[in-house]
C-alpha positions in Angstrom: 84.8 -99.1 39.8 82.1 -99.9 42.3 81.8 -103.5 43.4 78.1 -102.9 44.5 78.9 -105.0 47.5 76.4 -103.0 49.6 73.6 -103.8 47.2 74.7 -107.5 46.9 74.6 -107.8 50.7 71.2 -106.1 51.0 69.6 -108.2 48.3 71.4 -111.4 49.1 70.4 -111.5 52.8 66.8 -110.5 52.4 65.5 -114.0 53.0 67.8 -114.5 56.0 66.7 -111.1 57.4 63.1 -112.1 57.2 63.8 -115.5 58.8 65.6 -113.8 61.7 62.7 -111.4 62.3 60.4 -114.4 62.5 62.3 -116.3 65.2 60.0 -116.5 68.2 62.3 -114.5 70.6 62.6 -111.7 68.0 58.9 -111.7 67.2 58.0 -111.4 70.9 60.6 -108.7 71.4 59.2 -106.6 68.6 55.7 -107.0 70.1 57.0 -105.7 73.4 57.2 -109.1 75.2 60.6 -109.1 76.8 61.8 -111.3 79.7 64.6 -109.6 81.6 66.4 -112.8 82.4 66.4 -113.9 78.7 67.4 -110.4 77.6 70.4 -110.2 79.9 71.6 -113.6 78.6 71.5 -112.2 75.1 73.4 -109.1 76.2 76.1 -111.4 77.8 76.4 -113.4 74.5 76.6 -110.2 72.5 79.4 -109.0 74.8 81.5 -112.0 73.8 80.5 -111.8 70.1 81.4 -108.2 69.8 84.6 -108.7 71.8 85.7 -111.3 69.2 84.6 -109.3 66.2 86.0 -106.0 67.4 89.4 -107.5 68.3 89.5 -109.2 64.9 88.7 -105.9 63.1 91.3 -104.1 65.1 93.9 -106.8 64.4 93.3 -106.5 60.7 92.9 -102.8 60.4 95.7 -102.7 57.9 94.1 -105.4 55.7 93.1 -104.0 52.3 89.5 -105.3 52.6 88.9 -105.3 56.3 90.8 -102.1 57.2 88.5 -99.6 55.5 85.6 -100.9 57.5 87.3 -100.5 60.9 85.4 -97.7 62.5 86.2 -97.2 66.2 83.0 -95.2 66.7 81.0 -98.4 66.0 82.6 -100.4 68.9 79.9 -101.9 71.1 81.8 -103.8 73.8 82.2 -100.9 76.3 78.5 -100.1 76.0 77.7 -103.8 76.6 79.9 -103.7 79.7 77.8 -100.9 81.1 74.6 -102.9 80.4 76.0 -106.0 82.0 76.9 -104.1 85.1 73.3 -102.9 85.2 71.7 -106.3 84.8 74.1 -108.5 86.8 75.7 -106.0 89.2 79.4 -105.1 89.8 80.5 -108.8 89.7 79.1 -109.3 86.3 82.3 -110.8 84.9 82.0 -113.7 87.2 78.3 -114.1 86.5 78.2 -114.3 82.7 79.2 -117.1 80.3 78.8 -118.0 76.7 75.9 -120.2 75.6 76.6 -123.1 73.2 75.3 -121.0 70.2 77.4 -118.1 71.3 80.4 -120.3 71.4 79.8 -121.4 67.9 79.5 -117.8 66.8 82.7 -116.6 68.5 84.6 -119.6 67.2 83.6 -118.7 63.6 84.9 -115.2 64.0 88.2 -116.5 65.4 88.4 -118.9 62.4 88.0 -116.1 60.0 90.4 -113.8 61.8 93.0 -116.5 61.5 92.3 -117.8 58.0 90.0 -115.6 55.9 89.9 -112.1 57.4 88.2 -110.6 54.4 85.0 -112.5 55.3 84.9 -110.5 58.6 83.3 -107.8 56.5 80.1 -110.0 56.4 79.9 -110.1 60.2 80.6 -106.4 60.6 77.9 -105.6 58.1 75.3 -107.9 59.6 75.8 -106.7 63.2 76.5 -103.0 62.8 74.1 -102.1 60.0 71.4 -103.9 61.9 72.3 -102.1 65.1 72.3 -98.7 63.4 69.1 -99.4 61.5 66.8 -100.6 64.2 68.7 -99.6 67.4 66.4 -96.7 68.4 63.2 -98.7 67.9 64.6 -101.7 69.8 65.8 -99.3 72.6 62.3 -97.9 73.1 60.8 -101.4 73.1 63.3 -102.6 75.7 62.7 -99.6 77.8 58.9 -99.9 77.7 58.8 -103.7 78.2 61.3 -103.8 81.1 60.4 -100.5 82.7 63.8 -99.1 82.1 65.1 -95.5 82.1 68.3 -94.8 80.3 70.2 -97.6 82.1 70.4 -101.0 80.5 70.2 -99.8 76.9 73.6 -98.4 76.3 74.1 -101.0 73.6 71.7 -99.1 71.3 73.3 -95.7 71.8 76.0 -94.7 69.3 77.3 -91.7 71.1 80.1 -91.0 68.6 77.8 -91.1 65.6 75.6 -87.9 65.6 73.9 -88.7 62.3 73.2 -92.4 61.9 71.6 -92.1 58.5 74.6 -90.2 57.1 77.0 -92.8 58.7 75.1 -95.7 57.1 75.4 -94.0 53.7 79.2 -93.6 54.3 79.4 -97.3 55.4 77.7 -98.4 52.2 80.0 -96.3 50.1 83.0 -97.8 51.9 81.6 -101.3 51.1 81.3 -100.5 47.4 84.9 -99.1 47.3 86.5 -102.2 48.8 89.0 -104.0 46.5 86.9 -107.2 46.0 86.2 -109.2 42.9 82.9 -111.0 41.9 84.0 -114.3 43.6 84.8 -112.5 46.9 81.5 -110.6 46.8 79.7 -113.9 46.5 81.7 -115.3 49.4 81.0 -112.3 51.6 77.2 -112.5 50.9 77.3 -116.2 51.8 79.1 -115.5 55.0 76.6 -112.8 55.8 73.8 -115.3 55.5 75.8 -117.6 57.8 76.1 -114.7 60.3 72.3 -114.3 60.3 72.1 -118.1 61.0 74.5 -117.8 63.9 72.4 -114.9 65.3 69.2 -117.0 64.9 70.7 -119.9 66.9 71.4 -117.5 69.8 67.8 -116.2 69.6 66.4 -119.7 69.5 68.3 -120.7 72.6 66.4 -118.0 74.5 63.0 -119.1 73.4 62.7 -121.8 76.1 63.4 -119.2 78.8 60.9 -116.7 77.3 58.2 -119.3 76.9 58.7 -120.4 80.5 58.5 -116.7 81.6 55.3 -116.1 79.6 53.8 -119.3 81.0 54.5 -118.2 84.6 52.9 -114.8 83.9 49.8 -116.5 82.4 49.6 -119.0 85.3 49.8 -116.2 87.9 47.2 -114.2 86.0 44.9 -117.2 85.8 45.5 -118.1 89.4 44.7 -114.6 90.6 41.6 -114.7 88.5 40.4 -118.0 90.0 41.1 -116.7 93.5 39.1 -113.5 92.9 36.3 -115.7 91.5 36.3 -117.9 94.5 36.2 -114.9 96.9 33.4 -113.3 95.0 31.4 -116.5 95.2 31.9 -116.7 98.9 30.9 -113.1 99.5 27.9 -113.1 97.1 24.4 -113.3 98.7 22.6 -116.6 98.5 20.0 -116.8 95.9 16.5 -116.5 97.1 
């Protein structure tokens, strides 16, 4: 009998999903306003988050609830490594570190891996289904906003998944077939909302850097405008 976990997750996280989309950093990103310094810090955080999540999923691949959702083709950490090498250079491992919000996120995954591995399902669903659903759109936005080619956006490419729509349908079917009761469905949905909250905290950390970057751009634009105005005044003929 189907648990309808996929539907419960979709419906139960609608509010959190909308809230995440309205965080300043995400809103700016979706509008094509992307600061490369802020973005590379996000990539660094995601490297650690996915490292923790994917290690936990692999650790529990024999678990009756977690195991069926262990899909090696979803693994993102190697792609994030390529992106980090692009943004930070060959010494990227010495350059990156976890932000406070990232540390909280990773710590939560470690806690679940040790004590409640079945709730890892919520974090896998929140991250991977989001990546598959909006990845191509976000990839194009990042490329256009930061003048990128194909480098720096490996995170959004699922090279081992030729048909993302079909894979998402398979993923939902797998969710519905998990051996979970009503109480565990509720707990997984609650944890998924917590996962959205942890992601939002990481996004909000970046808002200060983004606002600063936008301010610098505006300041430089205004300054150039004033300089051109001053030059034009000096060169203009005197009124008769």
